[in-house]
Structure formats: C-alpha cells, structure tokens
DSSP file (Angstrom, degrees, kcal/mol; ACC not computed):
  #  RESIDUE AA STRUCTURE BP1 BP2  ACC     N-H-->O    O-->H-N    N-H-->O    O-->H-N    TCO  KAPPA ALPHA  PHI   PSI    X-CA   Y-CA   Z-CA
    1    1 A M              0   0    0      0, 0.0     2,-0.4     0, 0.0     5,-0.0   0.000 360.0 360.0 360.0 130.5  -57.6   11.6   13.3
    2    2 A K    >   -     0   0    0      1,-0.1     3,-1.6     3,-0.0     4,-0.2  -0.673 360.0-138.2 -82.0 134.9  -57.2   13.4   16.6
    3    3 A Y  G >  S+     0   0    0     -2,-0.4     3,-1.1     1,-0.3    -1,-0.1   0.764 101.4  63.5 -67.8 -23.3  -57.5   11.1   19.5
    4    4 A S  G 3  S+     0   0    0      1,-0.2    -1,-0.3     3,-0.0    -2,-0.0   0.663  97.7  58.9 -72.7 -14.3  -59.6   13.6   21.4
    5    5 A E  G <  S+     0   0    0     -3,-1.6     2,-0.4     6,-0.0    -1,-0.2   0.437  74.6 118.1 -93.7   0.1  -62.3   13.2   18.7
    6    6 A I    <   +     0   0    0     -3,-1.1     3,-0.1    -4,-0.2    -3,-0.0  -0.531  24.8 154.4 -72.1 125.1  -62.7    9.4   19.1
    7    7 A K        +     0   0    0     -2,-0.4     2,-0.2     1,-0.1    -1,-0.2   0.619  52.6  49.3-123.7 -26.1  -66.3    8.7   20.1
    8    8 A T  S  > S-     0   0    0      1,-0.1     4,-2.0     0, 0.0     5,-0.1  -0.732  79.1-115.6-118.4 166.4  -67.1    5.2   19.0
    9    9 A M  H  > S+     0   0    0     -2,-0.2     4,-2.8     2,-0.2     5,-0.2   0.845 116.1  56.4 -65.9 -34.6  -65.5    1.8   19.3
   10   10 A E  H  > S+     0   0    0      2,-0.2     4,-2.5     1,-0.2    -1,-0.2   0.920 108.4  46.5 -64.4 -42.7  -65.1    1.7   15.5
   11   11 A Q  H  > S+     0   0    0      2,-0.2     4,-2.5     1,-0.2    -2,-0.2   0.894 112.7  50.7 -64.4 -39.5  -63.1    4.9   15.6
   12   12 A L  H  X S+     0   0    0     -4,-2.0     4,-2.4     2,-0.2    -2,-0.2   0.925 111.2  47.4 -64.2 -44.3  -61.1    3.6   18.5
   13   13 A E  H  X S+     0   0    0     -4,-2.8     4,-2.2     2,-0.2    -2,-0.2   0.898 112.3  49.8 -64.2 -41.2  -60.3    0.4   16.6
   14   14 A K  H  X S+     0   0    0     -4,-2.5     4,-2.1     2,-0.2    -2,-0.2   0.919 112.0  47.7 -63.5 -44.3  -59.4    2.3   13.5
   15   15 A A  H  X S+     0   0    0     -4,-2.5     4,-2.3     1,-0.2    -2,-0.2   0.884 110.4  52.9 -64.4 -38.9  -57.1    4.7   15.4
   16   16 A R  H  X S+     0   0    0     -4,-2.4     4,-2.3     1,-0.2    -1,-0.2   0.906 109.4  48.6 -63.2 -42.2  -55.5    1.7   17.2
   17   17 A K  H  X S+     0   0    0     -4,-2.2     4,-2.4     2,-0.2    -2,-0.2   0.890 110.3  51.6 -65.2 -39.8  -54.7    0.0   13.8
   18   18 A Q  H  X S+     0   0    0     -4,-2.1     4,-2.3     2,-0.2    -2,-0.2   0.918 111.0  47.4 -62.7 -43.1  -53.2    3.2   12.4
   19   19 A V  H  X S+     0   0    0     -4,-2.3     4,-2.4     1,-0.2    -2,-0.2   0.916 111.3  51.2 -64.5 -42.5  -50.9    3.5   15.4
   20   20 A K  H  X S+     0   0    0     -4,-2.3     4,-2.2     1,-0.2    -2,-0.2   0.897 110.7  49.0 -62.3 -41.1  -49.9   -0.1   15.2
   21   21 A E  H  X S+     0   0    0     -4,-2.4     4,-2.5     2,-0.2    -1,-0.2   0.906 111.1  49.4 -64.3 -42.7  -49.1    0.3   11.5
   22   22 A R  H  X S+     0   0    0     -4,-2.3     4,-2.4     2,-0.2    -2,-0.2   0.900 111.3  49.3 -64.3 -40.4  -47.0    3.4   12.1
   23   23 A I  H  X S+     0   0    0     -4,-2.4     4,-2.4     2,-0.2    -1,-0.2   0.911 111.0  50.3 -64.4 -41.8  -45.1    1.7   14.9
   24   24 A S  H  X S+     0   0    0     -4,-2.2     4,-2.0     2,-0.2    -2,-0.2   0.917 111.3  48.0 -62.7 -43.9  -44.4   -1.3   12.6
   25   25 A L  H  X S+     0   0    0     -4,-2.5     4,-2.1     1,-0.2    -2,-0.2   0.915 112.3  48.6 -63.2 -43.4  -43.2    1.0    9.8
   26   26 A K  H  X S+     0   0    0     -4,-2.4     4,-2.6     1,-0.2    -1,-0.2   0.884 108.2  55.4 -64.9 -37.6  -40.9    2.9   12.2
   27   27 A G  H  X S+     0   0    0     -4,-2.4     4,-2.4     1,-0.2    -1,-0.2   0.906 108.0  48.9 -61.2 -41.4  -39.6   -0.4   13.6
   28   28 A G  H  X S+     0   0    0     -4,-2.0     4,-2.6     2,-0.2    -1,-0.2   0.898 110.8  50.1 -64.1 -40.8  -38.6   -1.5   10.1
   29   29 A E  H  X S+     0   0    0     -4,-2.1     4,-2.4     2,-0.2    -2,-0.2   0.911 111.5  48.1 -63.7 -42.4  -36.9    1.9    9.5
   30   30 A V  H  X S+     0   0    0     -4,-2.6     4,-2.5     2,-0.2    -2,-0.2   0.921 112.2  49.5 -64.1 -43.6  -34.9    1.5   12.7
   31   31 A R  H  X S+     0   0    0     -4,-2.4     4,-2.5     2,-0.2     5,-0.2   0.932 112.6  46.8 -61.1 -47.4  -33.9   -2.0   11.9
   32   32 A D  H  X S+     0   0    0     -4,-2.6     4,-2.3     1,-0.2    -1,-0.2   0.898 112.4  50.3 -62.6 -40.8  -32.8   -1.1    8.4
   33   33 A S  H  X S+     0   0    0     -4,-2.4     4,-2.4    -5,-0.2    -1,-0.2   0.899 110.3  50.6 -63.6 -40.7  -30.8    1.9    9.8
   34   34 A F  H  X S+     0   0    0     -4,-2.5     4,-2.9     2,-0.2    -2,-0.2   0.932 111.0  47.3 -63.5 -46.8  -29.2   -0.3   12.4
   35   35 A Y  H  X S+     0   0    0     -4,-2.5     4,-2.1     1,-0.2    -1,-0.2   0.888 112.5  50.1 -64.6 -38.0  -28.1   -2.9    9.8
   36   36 A G  H  X S+     0   0    0     -4,-2.3     4,-2.1    -5,-0.2    -1,-0.2   0.910 113.2  45.9 -64.0 -42.1  -26.8   -0.1    7.5
   37   37 A M  H  X S+     0   0    0     -4,-2.4     4,-2.2     2,-0.2    -2,-0.2   0.902 110.9  52.8 -67.1 -41.4  -24.8    1.4   10.4
   38   38 A R  H  < S+     0   0    0     -4,-2.9    -2,-0.2     1,-0.2    -1,-0.2   0.893 111.1  47.1 -62.5 -39.1  -23.5   -2.0   11.5
   39   39 A E  H >< S+     0   0    0     -4,-2.1     3,-1.2    -5,-0.2     6,-0.2   0.907 111.8  50.4 -67.6 -41.8  -22.2   -2.7    8.0
   40   40 A S  H 3< S+     0   0    0     -4,-2.1    -2,-0.2     1,-0.3    -1,-0.2   0.851 114.6  43.6 -65.6 -34.5  -20.6    0.8    7.7
   41   41 A Y  T 3< S+     0   0    0     -4,-2.2    -1,-0.3    -5,-0.1    -2,-0.2  -0.020  81.0 134.6-104.5  29.9  -18.8    0.4   11.0
   42   42 A S  S <> S-     0   0    0     -3,-1.2     4,-2.5     1,-0.1     5,-0.2  -0.404  70.6-108.6 -70.5 156.6  -17.6   -3.2   10.6
   43   43 A P  H  > S+     0   0    0      0, 0.0     4,-2.4     0, 0.0     5,-0.2   0.892 119.1  50.9 -55.7 -41.3  -13.9   -3.7   11.5
   44   44 A G  H  > S+     0   0    0      1,-0.2     4,-2.5     2,-0.2     5,-0.2   0.923 111.4  46.6 -63.4 -44.0  -12.9   -4.1    7.9
   45   45 A N  H  > S+     0   0    0     -6,-0.2     4,-2.4     2,-0.2    -1,-0.2   0.873 111.6  51.7 -67.2 -36.4  -14.6   -0.9    6.8
   46   46 A L  H  X S+     0   0    0     -4,-2.5     4,-2.3     2,-0.2    -1,-0.2   0.912 110.9  48.0 -65.8 -41.2  -13.1    1.0    9.7
   47   47 A V  H  X S+     0   0    0     -4,-2.4     4,-2.7    -5,-0.2    -2,-0.2   0.936 112.9  48.1 -63.9 -45.2   -9.6   -0.2    8.8
   48   48 A M  H  X S+     0   0    0     -4,-2.5     4,-2.4     1,-0.2    -2,-0.2   0.894 110.8  51.1 -63.7 -38.7  -10.1    0.6    5.2
   49   49 A S  H  X S+     0   0    0     -4,-2.4     4,-1.9     2,-0.2    -1,-0.2   0.917 111.3  48.0 -63.6 -42.5  -11.4    4.1    6.1
   50   50 A G  H  X S+     0   0    0     -4,-2.3     4,-1.9     1,-0.2    -2,-0.2   0.903 111.4  50.3 -64.1 -41.3   -8.4    4.7    8.3
   51   51 A L  H  X S+     0   0    0     -4,-2.7     4,-2.7     1,-0.2     9,-0.2   0.891 108.5  52.6 -64.8 -38.6   -6.0    3.5    5.6
   52   52 A K  H  < S+     0   0    0     -4,-2.4     4,-0.4     1,-0.2    -1,-0.2   0.898 110.6  47.2 -64.2 -39.0   -7.7    5.8    3.0
   53   53 A S  H  < S+     0   0    0     -4,-1.9     3,-0.4     1,-0.2    -1,-0.2   0.854 117.4  42.5 -72.1 -32.1   -7.2    8.8    5.3
   54   54 A V  H >X S+     0   0    0     -4,-1.9     3,-2.2     1,-0.2     4,-2.2   0.822 100.4  70.9 -80.2 -31.9   -3.6    7.9    6.0
   55   55 A S  T 3< S+     0   0    0     -4,-2.7    -1,-0.2     1,-0.3    -2,-0.2   0.632  82.4  72.6 -66.1 -11.0   -2.7    7.0    2.5
   56   56 A A  T 34 S+     0   0    0     -4,-0.4    -1,-0.3    -3,-0.4    -2,-0.1   0.808 114.6  24.1 -67.6 -27.4   -3.0   10.7    1.5
   57   57 A Y  T <4 S+     0   0    0     -3,-2.2    -2,-0.2     1,-0.3    -1,-0.1   0.743 130.9  36.9-106.3 -33.7    0.3   11.2    3.4
   58   58 A I  S  < S-     0   0    0     -4,-2.2     2,-2.7     0, 0.0     3,-0.3  -0.972  82.1-121.6-123.3 135.1    1.9    7.7    3.3
   59   59 A P     >  +     0   0    0      0, 0.0     4,-2.0     0, 0.0     3,-0.3  -0.379  48.6 159.3 -74.4  68.6    1.7    5.3    0.4
   60   60 A V  H  >  +     0   0    0     -2,-2.7     4,-2.9     1,-0.2     5,-0.2   0.869  66.9  57.0 -62.2 -39.8    0.0    2.6    2.5
   61   61 A D  H  > S+     0   0    0     -3,-0.3     4,-2.2     1,-0.2    -1,-0.2   0.894 108.1  47.1 -62.4 -39.0   -1.5    0.8   -0.4
   62   62 A Q  H  > S+     0   0    0     -3,-0.3     4,-2.3     2,-0.2    -1,-0.2   0.895 112.1  50.4 -68.0 -39.6    2.0    0.3   -2.0
   63   63 A L  H  X S+     0   0    0     -4,-2.0     4,-2.3     2,-0.2    -2,-0.2   0.914 112.2  47.1 -64.0 -42.6    3.4   -0.9    1.4
   64   64 A L  H  X S+     0   0    0     -4,-2.9     4,-2.7     2,-0.2     5,-0.2   0.911 111.4  50.9 -65.5 -41.9    0.6   -3.4    1.8
   65   65 A L  H  X S+     0   0    0     -4,-2.2     4,-2.3    -5,-0.2    -2,-0.2   0.913 110.9  48.4 -62.5 -42.8    1.0   -4.7   -1.7
   66   66 A T  H  X S+     0   0    0     -4,-2.3     4,-2.3     2,-0.2    -1,-0.2   0.912 111.8  50.3 -62.6 -43.0    4.7   -5.1   -1.2
   67   67 A T  H  X S+     0   0    0     -4,-2.3     4,-2.5     1,-0.2    -2,-0.2   0.918 110.9  48.4 -62.0 -44.7    4.1   -6.9    2.1
   68   68 A V  H  X S+     0   0    0     -4,-2.7     4,-2.6     1,-0.2    -1,-0.2   0.905 110.7  51.3 -63.6 -41.6    1.6   -9.3    0.5
   69   69 A R  H  X S+     0   0    0     -4,-2.3     4,-2.4    -5,-0.2    -1,-0.2   0.912 111.0  48.2 -62.2 -42.6    3.9  -10.0   -2.4
   70   70 A R  H  X S+     0   0    0     -4,-2.3     4,-2.3     2,-0.2    -2,-0.2   0.917 112.8  48.0 -64.7 -43.2    6.8  -10.9    0.0
   71   71 A L  H  X S+     0   0    0     -4,-2.5     4,-2.4     2,-0.2    -2,-0.2   0.918 112.4  49.1 -63.1 -42.3    4.5  -13.1    2.1
   72   72 A K  H  X S+     0   0    0     -4,-2.6     4,-1.9     1,-0.2    -2,-0.2   0.903 110.4  51.1 -63.0 -41.5    3.2  -14.8   -1.0
   73   73 A H  H  X S+     0   0    0     -4,-2.4     4,-1.4     1,-0.2    -1,-0.2   0.903 111.2  47.8 -64.0 -40.9    6.8  -15.3   -2.2
   74   74 A K  H  < S+     0   0    0     -4,-2.3    -2,-0.2     1,-0.2    -1,-0.2   0.879 111.7  50.3 -67.9 -37.4    7.8  -16.9    1.1
   75   75 A L  H  < S+     0   0    0     -4,-2.4    -1,-0.2     1,-0.2    -2,-0.2   0.841 107.1  54.1 -69.9 -32.1    4.8  -19.2    1.2
   76   76 A V  H  <        0   0    0     -4,-1.9    -1,-0.2     1,-0.3    -2,-0.2   0.850 360.0 360.0 -70.9 -34.5    5.5  -20.4   -2.4
   77   77 A K     <        0   0    0     -4,-1.4    -1,-0.3    -5,-0.2    -2,-0.2   0.496 360.0 360.0 -65.4 360.0    9.0  -21.4   -1.5
C-alpha cells in the first residue's frame, strides 16, 4: 500500500500495523545478526582463527600439544 493512497482511518491503522510488523521483523534480524557476529568474533574464536592461519607455516598445534603435555606432567608430580 502506498502511503499517499491512505484515505480512511482503517487504511491508516492497517498501514501502521504493517509498518510495526516490518520494524519488529527487522529488529529480530538485526538481533540475530549481532549475536552471530558476537559469537564469531569471541576471543576464543579469534585466537583459533589466528592459530589456523599461522599453523600453515608453523606446527602450532603440535607445539601447543607438547606444552599441554609438559604442564600436565608437572602438575601430576
């Protein structure tokens, strides 16, 4: 419905409800997008992403595994 064609109160009320519904739907989309982005850019995910990009050149996963094993061995003693 074009807003310039609104002539009665019923049409105005219907158009107002449509706009309110569209705003509500867009708000939900924005909220979902924000939560998805927040999850993607969490500190843990950023560190893992960085490690994955570096591990192509340096065996970071093996170094971390060795470090964890050594720490575990020291804690057990």
